[in-house]
Phi, psi and omega in degrees: 000129180271171179298334180288348181274354180234160176199153178291146178249130176240131174233124176232127176247114182266138186220177164287170187307124182277153179298123188298324182286342181257352189299313183298317180294318179298315181297316179297318180293324179296312179296318179299319180298320179293311182297315180294324179296321176295315182295320182299328181266009176074016182278121180295133180199153177273067183296333181296333181252020176296144180251134176261119179239147180196154172212175182306337184243019182197150167241135183211154176217141178237119181244117180288156168049057177267126182298145180279343184225138173292143179292169177305133182266118180258126180248137179222119180237122180278145183240206185291156174289162184303323183295337180263327185278339181235143178274188184298333180268006180080014179270151179297135176275165175305328179297318180289320179297319178295320178298316180297316181296320181299327183260007173071031178229157176284152181303319183292344179269355177292144178252178183236150176217170182231147171223194185296336183266352179132195184270142180215164179278152178217138177258117179247140178212158178230147174215151181299147176288155179275158172298141179304322181302331181282346184255344185298324180302313179293322179298314181295316180298318180293321180296318180292320181296328184275358182294144180284088182238099183292326183226083180292152180258151168250151178219151183061215178253025182281155175275335184281165182216152179207175182298327174212156178304136180264143186234337177206161184215125176241124175224112182234134172246099191067236178268353187270140171281130174267119185284108183222146173238133180211131181054035180076007181257136175264131183293154178201203179241017180257109175265189178226140181268205180299138186302326183250319182287330185212072183288342182284158180301152179250119179281128180248113185290319180203174186299325181282345184270353189298313185298315180291323179298320179288324178299320176297330180268022176063040172231119174267096186278346177275113183303324180294319178294322180294318179296319179298320179294321180297315179301315180297316181295317180296317178298322179296323186268006189284353175057037177084351178272189180246107179287145175253099181247094181289162179299320180296316179293320177301317179299316181295316180296318180297328181272002175252350186232151173248335177221078188289137177224125182277141179235121178282132183225168177220162172227169183296133184295342178298333180290346180290351174289340178285143177311131183301329180300323179292318180293317181294320178300316178299314182294311187281308187282319186270321187247351182061036176263158181257116178287153181239132183247155176279174182298331181274007178088001180277142177294138177254175179277009179262146172210167185232127172257148180245112182272159177259036182197145174264091190283148173284343181225074183298339179299326179291322176295319178301315179299320179295316179296316180293326180292321185284333183273336185301310180295329178295317179292322179297320177298316181299319179294319179298313180301316183295314180295319181291318182299327185281358180285350178227155179295154179302322183294344181296341181272359183299317180299324181295332180294337181291340181261004180254119182284127174277307176202141192308313183277343185260359174091203185273172175297325178294321176302320178296317179300322179296316179296316181297321180298319179294318177296318180298321178298314181295313182296317181301317178297324183287330181255013175061049174244152181302108184292329179296316178293320180296318180293319179297317179298320179296320181294332181262357194298333183250004185297324183292346176298337182268000181282157178296321184295314180289329174300326179274324183234083182301337180296344186266015175304135181088310178300312180288329174302318179297315181295315183290330178287330183263335186235007183281191183295333179223089186299144175264176178294157182298324181294318179294315181301315180295322182296328182296335176266316188292331188293345176285344182281148356286131182277336183206169180301130180092350179284151178280168176277174174302141182270328180275150182293324177296318178297321179294316179299315180294322178299318179292314181298316180300315183286326175299315180294319179299311181295314181297315183294313184289322174297320183298322182274008173081026182246033179291160183298149175218126181061230179272357184270124179210067188297336180262009179052045183288330177296318178294320179297319181294318178293319177299319176298310182297316180297320181296318178296313184289305186286332178275353180067031179275097188272083181238160177280103186294314178303320179294321180291325176295320178298321179291323177296319180289331178295334180276348179284131181301147178301326180296325178291321177298318181296326182295333182269001182269151173295144184264144175279184182297330181271006177089357179270156180302139182291331179235090190281350186283111182298323181298315179296320181296318179295319179297319179296316180294323179300318178295316179299315183293320179298314178297320180298316181292313181298322181297331178295335181285344182301310179291325179302314180283328177299324178295340177265006178084014179267124187289160180294333180291319177295318178301315183293327180299329178271320185301322184296339179271351175049060175302139184286333179256131178287336173294317175296319177304313181296316179300314180298317183297316180291331174293319179296319178298317178294320179297319183297338180277350181282149180295336182279348191296318185296315181294319180289326176296317178296320179296320178296323178293320179294319179298317179300319179295317180296319181291323176296320178298329181271000178096010178123178180299149181246114183277161176134177178269153178282126179273105183299332181291343180260007177273104190275328187243165177298325180297320178293314182295320180298314182291319180299316179295320180295322180295313181299317180294319181292324177299321179293319179289331185287329186305308180292330179291321177293314180298326181273003179064047182240074180293332178296311179298323180294314180293326176295322177294320180292333179299335179291350180277358187303311185299309179294329178292315179299316181296320181302311183288337176286329191246346189245132173269106186295310185275065180291158179292325181289124184300317183293315178299314182299315181296319181296321179291325177291328174296317178302311182292325178296318179295322179295313181295324179299326177299314180291323182290354172291344178244303185194168175267087187289353176294345181272357179293146180298141181092356179278104179238127182286000000 
């Protein structure tokens, strides 16, 4: 195929303004659909270098070097086996004749192939490939149909639907127009530029000219170029301050503009008395404005709006931006001033009338359960239980404030402000905990930094998990309406990273003990008479405790995978089910360190072999090693090494040093290797065999004080 046989393919679908939060996903799916559609039909194309382009009013994809003709299409249909297709005389049976007729070939033209069951007939045929232009319509239709659009729109009196009404369609293969119809639109080479700067049609000479043609018409169709311009514009308008332009806000602004221009704005400095989080939330979430901070990190009265037009009178745009933000800030100031007129605790009674979950009672009921858990946990980790209980009792009060009612994103943040600056200030530790216990709020966020916050974070998530599991609303498949997976990971991370060394199964049992019996019954399967099939609350709580522990530990698998720790090391610790996640973490990191030692592979293999031998013998064999039954030097050497190592292991276990213990165990490699080279464990003599199994049981028990290293990769018996 020569270069003249290929040309770039451009597809642009023009629409009304697309939803900004969905634009990137739609654009990516659109490009994937086009590239995959070409590949599915065998059309040669440089799909690896396809470009995804999009703006608020268009989805587009550019695929280089797309063949003009589909390759020859080879068809192969397998038919009956020889025993069915031929009779005893080797003549074609009716089954074979029917197969040949169905596939349009003569019986004598059928070929043969073989599979695991034997030789069979096959009908092979070839036909010329179609021109690519004749297939693009189907490819485009399939790509559009596969787009992730939860609620498509209809417009006019059309039967078709899309995320937004479609207005133009450009499909070019090189310089040629590919004749396609979609949503009642006939394809051409006329695109559209900026709605205000260039309202007239944009002529596109060929597929490679599209991007520059739109740029001339004041449309930056390359999302990366648009984002780069926004960053440059925002930096220009920052007035010497430091703009905070997060990736999420940048994406939204880029998906709202085609020719972004930054406008420097200000608001009255009196509004800076309002907590900065409230002002920033208003600017970023509600208005898509960029806040500007001073060198010391304090919010300033400056902000930046990004317009979708290069105005001849930017002062008017500035006035509009300042006008629209002023009432939002005034509301925030009013809410803040009014909320502080009463102590945070004054909202506790109001929580009693707010339902948390039908079977679990009110939000206040939840606070009472969390307070009891916080008291118990605080005592166990040597944190002030009075402060932890007070923080738990106040933890949901800010939900009843005017500010959180208007800005739900500020839960916890406003609790901190009202606890520290309200009518009756709380201690600094309690105030900080009311904000911190929500952490981690999102992927990559840190845990609470204060110990009171960590205790409250654990107690809050324990109650949530215990209660929701109890009423039978645990996650299933992709459905997790109560975000329990996130809660479980946040709980596990807080325990591990905060160093809260508690017995998790015991703590889960205590959390479940606080769940009302009626809630437990609600989550049970019902019998024919409508009563719970398993009415015993104690059994149900024990069952749920096991489920929850496994659920929480499983969340750590991905957490450690993100740190480069393999699943085999994780599993080696998980099978022993350490009750403390701090202990789990110590053991896991010890296993990782052990796996890097040169002795690890041989000892892992030996442990796997020992495990197989003990299973063959019916399990571990307890008892003392009978020195009189040690026949060879290899047996005596290993037995002595085990006894010495057991003595050395005791202080390492007591001191919580699994790394040191595994390093000490690594010294056993030589006697273990010699033992398996020279000793027949499963001897015919019962006494000898039992004594040797006792030796191996004692050896394996040493390793199991940390992990089951037989599960490490490369461990082959």
